[in-house]
N, C-alpha and C positions, 0 to 999 in steps of 0.2 A: 057548578058555580065556583067562582074563585073566592077564596077567603081573603079578607082584608089583611094587609101586612101589619105586623106590629111595629110601631114606631119606637125605636130604641133611643137610649141616651146619646149614642154616638151620632145618630142621624140628626137629632135636635141640635147638638153642638156644631155639626157641619153646616146646618141651615143658618145658625146664629153667626158663624164665622163668615159665611158667604154674604150675609146681610150687612155685616160690619164692613167687609171689604168693598161692597158695592157703594155703601154710604161714603166711605173714605174716598173712593175714586170719584164719586159724584161731587163731593166737596172740592177735591183737588181740581176737577174739570171746571167747576164753577169759577174758582179763582183764576184759573188759566184763561178762560174765556173773558172774564171781567177785565183782566189786565190787558188782553189783546184789544178789547173794545175801547178801553180808556186810552191806550197807547196809539191806536189807529195805525198810521204808517210811520210815526216819528222814529221809532227805533230802527226800522228797516232803512229809512233814508239816512240816518246817522251812521248805521253800519256800512252802507254803500259808500257814503262820503269818506268814511275812515279807510275802507279798503282801497278806494281809488287814490286817496292821499298817500297811503303807504306804497302803492304801486308806483306812483309818480316819484316818490322819494327814492325808491330802489332803482328805478330806471334812470333817474337823474344821476345817481351815484355811479351806475354802470357807464353812463355817457361820459362823465368826468374821467373815470378810469381809462376809458377807451382812447381818450385824447392824449394820455401820457405815453402811449406806445409809439416809439419813433424808430426803433431798430430791432432787428432780429439778433438773437444771441449768435456769437461768432462760430459756435460749434454746430449750428444748424444750417444746412444747405438744401435747397429744393432740387428735385431730380427732373431730368428731361425737360419737358415744357411746363413744369410746375412753377407756380408763382406764389410767394408769400406776400400777403397784403396786411395792412392794418385791419383791425376789426372794429372800426368806428361805428358807434350806434347813432341813431337818430336823436336829435335834441327834442326834449319834451317841454321845457319851460324856458322862459326868457324874462329876466327881472321879476321872478316870482309868478309870472302869468303863464297859464297853461296854453300852449300853442295849439290852435285848432288843426293845423297841418300835421300835428303829431298823431292825431287820431283818425284823420280822413285823408287817405292817399288818393291816387287817381283811380277812377272806375270803382270797382268793388273792393280794391285792395285797401288795407289800412296799414299805416306805418306802425301801429301797435302790434300787428301780426308780423310785419317786417321790421324787427327791432334794429337791424343793421342798415346803415346807409348804403346806397348803391354806389356812391363815390368813395373810393379808398386810395391809399397811397401804396405804391409798390415798394416792398422792403428788400426782396431778393428774387432773382429769376434763375430758373434752371438753364442748363446749357443750350437747349433747343428753343427757348423762348426768344424769338428774334425781334419782335416789334416793340416790346416794352422793356424799360430799364429801371433799376432802382431809383426812386425819387419821383417817378411819374405819378400823376393822378389819373386814375382810370375809372370808368363806369362799368360795373358788373352787369351782365345780362341776368337779371333776377329770375326770368322765366325758366332758366336752366335748373333752378333749384326749387321749383314749385312741385309739391307732392300732393296728389289727390287723396283726400280722406275717404276711405271706404269701409270703415269699421262698423257703421250702422246704415240701415236703409235710408234714413233721413239724410245722411251725409252724401250717399250715392245720388239721391234724387236732386238735392240742392247743389251738387257739384262743389262742395266745400273743399278747400285746399289749405295747405300750410307751406311755409318756406322752410327748407332744411338746408342750412348753409354748412359747408365743411369747415367747422371751427376746430382749430388745433390749440390746445392749451400747453404752453411751454413756460416753465418757471412761473406759473400762476398768472400769466398774461395770455389774452386771447389773440389769435391770429387767424386770418382766412387763408386756406391753402387751396388754390384753384388752378385750373389749366388755362393756358393762354386762350383757348377757344371760349372760355367763359367771360372773357373781356369783351364788352360791347364796343367801346371806343376809348381813345385817350382823350381826356378832357383838360389836360394840363396846359395852361396858357404860356408857360415857359418853354414848351416844346414846339419847334416848328417842324411840321410833318412835310417831307418833300418826296 
């Protein structure tokens, strides 16, 4: 037969400490649950609105900065059929109103994913770029820059993708550096194509 173990002072202290800890966690959990119940979704909605507001502000600032770029520094020249373009971003707001076209593009694409406009201005052309010239407005073939996301099984199954554009930052300003093959068409009304 087994003898009953002697309960020592240390065991009693451990039991008392564990009881105090459980009580403290219970009290803390009670207040956390009470606060969540009283708050309902108010805090979550406010947080989301704040995050979206900050995102809109940042993207609007980036849009404004992208319009300031009008020329490439004189010491930079594209190679072969390379083309430097402005890196103009999509407009998100107009007169303080959020544009619905800024968040919903064609099909399943969203312009929030495609921060950059498909229409850009040519700043410089390489020696072998024969059909476009500086100053032309061109439309980029954005499909050339789609990258399928495959880091998780969910992304593989849902066929998620992102756009990865060749952005070059020179003197703190953003430029797109593409090949002439990435140009879909010239959309400049000042150019007569013959």
